[in-house]
N, C-alpha and C positions, 0 to 999 in steps of 0.2 A: 233693757226696754226692745219691746217689739216694733218693727218697721214694716211699715206698709206702704206701698206703690199706690197710687191714686192716677190709672189715668181716664180722663173727664173733659170734653171740650168746651165746656158751658164751666164760664168763668165764676158765675154764682153758685149753680149746684158744688162745683168744686169746692168753693170756700167753705159752703156750710157742711163736707163732710170732713175736711182737715180741723174745723172748729172742734166738731164734735168729738175727733180721733184725738185731736191735742187734751180735748178737756178727758179723756181715758187714758191719758198716759201714754197713747203712742207716738214713735216717730214718725213723722209724714214725709214721703217725697211726694212730688208732682209730676204728671205731665200733660199736656195738652192735645198731642198727638202718638200713634202709634209709633214713630220713628223713634220722637224723644223717647219714649217706656221703655224701648227696646235700649237703649242706648245708655239710661239710666240704671236697667237692669246687671248691664253688664259691667258700669263702673259702680253697684253696689252690690257686691255678690250675697251677702246677706241679708236682703230682704224676706220676711216671715210670709208677707201677706200681697197678693197683688189685687186691686179694683179696678177691673175693667169694663167701662162702657163700652157697648158696640160700635156705633155709629160715629167717627170719629174722623178728622181729617187723617189724608194719606193710607195706611195699613188700615182695617178696621178693627177691631177686639177681636174676632173669630182668629184673624191672621198672626196677631200680637198671642197669642194662648197659644196656637199652634207651632211658631217658631222658640214659645218659652221650652213648651215642653218637648222641645227635641233635644234639650241641653239638659233640660233641669226640671228633673219631678218632684223636685222635693218643696217646691215654692206652692204655698195654698194660694187656690184661684179663685176669685168670685165675680161672677159677671152683674153689670147695674145695668137692666135695660128695659126701655121703657115698653118695647115690642112684648108682646103677649099671646102670640102664636104658641101652638103646644111644639110645631116642629121647632121652632128657634130654640124654647127652654133646653129639649133634647139635646138638639144640632150644640149650644154651649157644650154640656157636659160630654159631647161624643168627643170634641176637639180636645179635650182635657183638663175642662174647669172642674172646680170641685162643689159648686154650690153657683146658686142664683139669686139676687134678690130685682125684683121688678120693681120698677117708679111708678108711682111715690113709695118711698116706703118712711117709716117712723128712724129715726136717729138711734131708737132704744132696739130696731130689731134691726138693723145695719151692727149695732156694737156684738148683738146675740150671738148672728151667727157668723160675726168673724172671731171672737174668742170662743165659741165651736169647733171652728176650722183650725184655730189656733193650737186647740187641745190636741187636734189631730196631728196637726205637721210636727210640734213637742217630741209627741210620743214617738213618731215615722224617727226623729233626730236624738231622740236620749233613752238610754235604759240603761238599768244598774246593774244587771245581772244576765248573765248568760244563760240565753236560751233559743234553742235550737226546737225547729218544727220539722220533723220528715213525716211525708203523707206520699206513698206509692214514688211516684219520680221529681218530688218536689220537694224543697227545704228552704225554710224561709229560718234566716237567722238574724235576731233582733240585736244584736252588738253590730253587725256589719251594714242590718238596714238591706238585706241581700235577700232576692228570690229567683230561686234557678229550677230549670227542669231539666234534671240530670246536671251537664257544665254549664248550659244556657243562660244567662243572666236575663231575668224577665223584668225589665223598668216598672215601677212602680208606683204612685202617685200618691200622697200621705194618705188621701180616702180609700186606693184600693187598697193599700197595706192594711190599712185598720180592719177593711173586711176579709182578706186574706186571713190574718192573724184569728181574727174572730171566728172565721169556719173552721180553720186548723184546732182550734180550741175545742171546738163541738165536732170533731169529724164523725160525719155517718149520723150525726143529730140532723133532724128536720130546725131551721130556725126560721120564725114566721117573720114579714116582713118588718112588723111591730118592734119586733127582738131586734133587728136589725137595724132598722131605723134609733130607735132609741139609744143603744150600744156605740153606735158611728157617729151618730149627727149629734145626739145628747135629748133626754126627754123634753129641753124645750123648743126642741127645731121645731119650726113654725110653715114651715117651706111646704113643698106640693111632695107628698112621700113616693111619686113616682119615682125621684131621685135613686130611691132603692135601685130598682129593674133597668135603670140606666145603665149605671154602676156594674151591676152583673152582666151587662151585656158586652159593656168594656173589657170588664173582664178577661168574659168568654174567649172574646177575638186576640187577647193575647196567651189565654193558656188553652185554648184547647183545639184539636187538631181538624176539627168541623164544629164550629159554634153556634149551628145548627142544629146540631146533634150533640149539642155537650156530655161528655162522660165522666168531669171529675163535678163540677158546678153545675147540678140539677137543679130542675123545676119539679118542687112538690106541690102539684096543682091544689089550687085553690087554698092553699096554706104561704109557702114561701120558698126557701131553699135548703139544701142540703149539699156538705162535701163530701164526696164519696173518695176513700183513699184509695181503696183499691181498685182498679178496675181489669176485668176479665179481656 
C-alpha cells in the first residue's frame, strides 16, 4: 500500500483529501504545519508521495520541499496551492517539486496526478533488468538508480530520472514537448505543459557547465529538446 503524507493546515480540506485517498487505497499520514511534516517524514522513511500546501504555519511548503530534497530525491512531491501566479508554479518546481495542483481541484484530478507521479517513483525505485546507459561523460544505472558525470554522482528526483532515461534512450534524436509530457507525466496529465520546460531548466542546472549555454541537453527551437551525447 502506497503511503501519502498531506501537509495542509485547514482541517476541512485535509479531511476531504484524506477521505478520498483512503477510498483509493492509500495509507495516509497527516500534518498541520511544516515542522510536523518534516518530523513525520523522518520517522516514516518509506513515504512515497508528499502533498504540500504552501501557506502553512511555521515553515512554509516551499521550505519543507527544499529540506526534503536536501536528503531525499526519491520521494514524489506535489504542491497543493491556491496561488495562481505563474512565478509561484515555477518556483514550486524549481525547489524540487514534481507537480502542482491548483485549488480548488477535483478528487479525480488529484488522484490521477498522484497515480501518474507514483508510476515514476516506482520506476525510479525498481528495475528487473540490469541496464546501463552511457553517453559522453554520463552514466545512468537503472539498478542502482545512479546518474553520474564521470565519478561525480548527480542526485535526481524521480521525474528528472525518467526524463534523463528517456533522453538517453533517444540520444541525438529530437523529442517534442508533447512526447516528453506523454512519456514522463502520462497521456492523462491535465496540468500545465510548461512543467516540461521547468524540469529541463532544473536538469541543466545539475548537468551543464553553463546552463544558459547547454552542451548536452539542447533546445530544438520550435519543437522541443534533444540529448547530444558527444560534445566537441
